[in-house]
N, C-alpha and C positions, 0 to 999 in steps of 0.2 A: 504494501499500500505505499503511495506516495502521497506527500502534502506538498501542497503547492505555496510557493513563496508569495505574499501579496506584495505585489509593486507599489512603490512609491507613489507613481504616477501611472494614469492609465493612458492608453494611444489618443484619447479622446483629451484628456487634459492637456498630454504635450501638443496636441494641435492647438488648444485654445487659449494657454497660457501666453506665448509667445505673440497673439494677437493683443492681447492686454499690455504686454511689454511695447508694441509697437504704437497702441494708441495713447500710452504714456509719452513716447518720443512725439507723435505729433501734437500732443498738448502742449510739448515745450515751444513748438515753432507759432505757436498762437499766442503771445504776448503782448502785455502791455508795458514797456519800461517806466517804473516809477522807482525812484532811489535805487539802493542798493540791490533789494529783490525785486524782480519783476511777476507781474501777475500773469500767470498763464492758465492752459485750461488743465494741466497735469492734475491737480487734486481732485478732480471729478472722476477722472480716470483710475487714480490710486482707490478712490471710495468704491467705485463701480466694482474694480478687480475684488476686493474685500468681500463687499456683499454677493457678488455672483458666483464667484470661486471658491470661497470658503477660506478655510487656512491655506489652501495651496495658492492662493494670493501672493504670498510671499515671494514665490518663484519667479512671479511675473515682473515684480519690481527688484528684486535681485537681479535679474538678467538684465532689464534696462539698466541699473546701474552700474552692472561689471561692464556692459556694453560701452557705456559713456566713460569709465575710467581706462579702457581698453583703447581710447582714442577716436570712436566713433562721433560725430558731431552731434548727437541724441540729446544735450543738456541746453538750458536756455540760452547758456554762454559757451557753447561748443562741446568740447569733451578731452578728456586726457586724464593723465594722474594727477597732474597741476592742479586741477579742479577741485582736489582737496582743498586747497588753501584758498577757495573763493568762498564769497558771503552766503551762496546757495547750498552747498554743501551740506549743512545740515539738513535742509529740507530732504535730498535726496535720502539720506538714512533713515527720517522721518516717513517716508514712502514705503520702504521695506518694513519697518515695524507697526506703521499705520495699517497696511494691507493685510499683515499677520494678524494683527490684533481684532479686527475687524471682522476678517474670515473667520477666525477661532471662535468668536462670541455669536456671529451670525449661525455657524455651525451647532452651536448648543439650542436653538430656539426651532422648533416644530415646524409652526407655523406661523413666521415673524408678522407683525403687522407693520403699516406704515411708520407709526412712532418709535416701535423697536428700532426698525432701520434708519430713522432719522437720528436716533439717539446712537446708535452706532458710527453713524457717519459724521456727527459732531464728535463723538471719541476719536476718530481718527483722525478728524481737522486739528482737534485740541494736540494730538501727538505729533503729528507734523511741525504745528507752530511751536510747540516746547522745545523740540529738537533743532528745527529750524531758527528761531529766534535765540534759543540759547547758545546755540553754535557760532551766529554772528557776532552775539557779545564775546564770545571766547575769542573769536579770531580778531576781532577788532581791536580788543584790549590787551591780549596775551600771546597772541600769533604772530600777527602781521604788525601790529601796533602803531601804522601809518598815521591813522585817524580814529582816535579812541571814541568810544559810543558807549554811553550810560546805558543802562539794564533798562530805564523808562524809555529811552528811544528805541532800542534793539525790539523791545516788545512791542511799541507805537509802529514802527517803520519795518518789523519781522513778521507781526501778528494782526493787529489791529486793522491795519489797513487793509487786507486782504478779508477781514472777518464778513461784510455784508455780502461780497460774491461767493464767499466758499458756503455760507450759509444758505443762498439760494441754488448753489450746485449739490449741496446737501439735500436738499428739499428735493431738487430734479433725480438726484440719484437713489434714494429712498422710495421715489414714488416709481420711477422705473424698475426697478428692481424687485420692488411687490410684484409688480405685473409679471415679471418675468419668472419669480421662482415659483408662482401659482399658477405657469402655464404648463401645460401637458408637453409641448414640444421641447420647453428648455428643460425639464424634468429630465425626458428622455434621451435628452443630448449629452447631460452631464450624469445622469442618473446609473 
């Protein structure tokens, strides 16, 4: 009697996960440059990946970040290892953690409601902001140090300016995800 080992990823997941990596990359090119961190559509794709892929969403964002660090110009300001010392690198780390957190918590819900999905979305946004603004503060004050930034300004320019748009994107992502998660064809796609 042979026992089969459970795969980390199914064939369907291996096909769908890179799509969310690509969507996050596309979101980087749709941006509005304001201050040290531009407004982009990446956050909505990070949230959607977590809500729709579950905890496997971490792989989508990890692929995205690794491709950028390997030199592909998929970030809002290009790519390459030097990107680690840019003001937006903390957000990229936040993408990975937020997608994983959203996905893990969403998998705990049997029939997620809009409000539950919205709460997870906003928790993901908070995760991204915490790592992004925190890294911005550390970078400006301790790593690069050319133009110090107060913690208040790091929070203001690294999180608060994005809050209205990301709240709207969270509402959109929660609504779309709720519809898809309850749709029979989507269930069979990832089921």
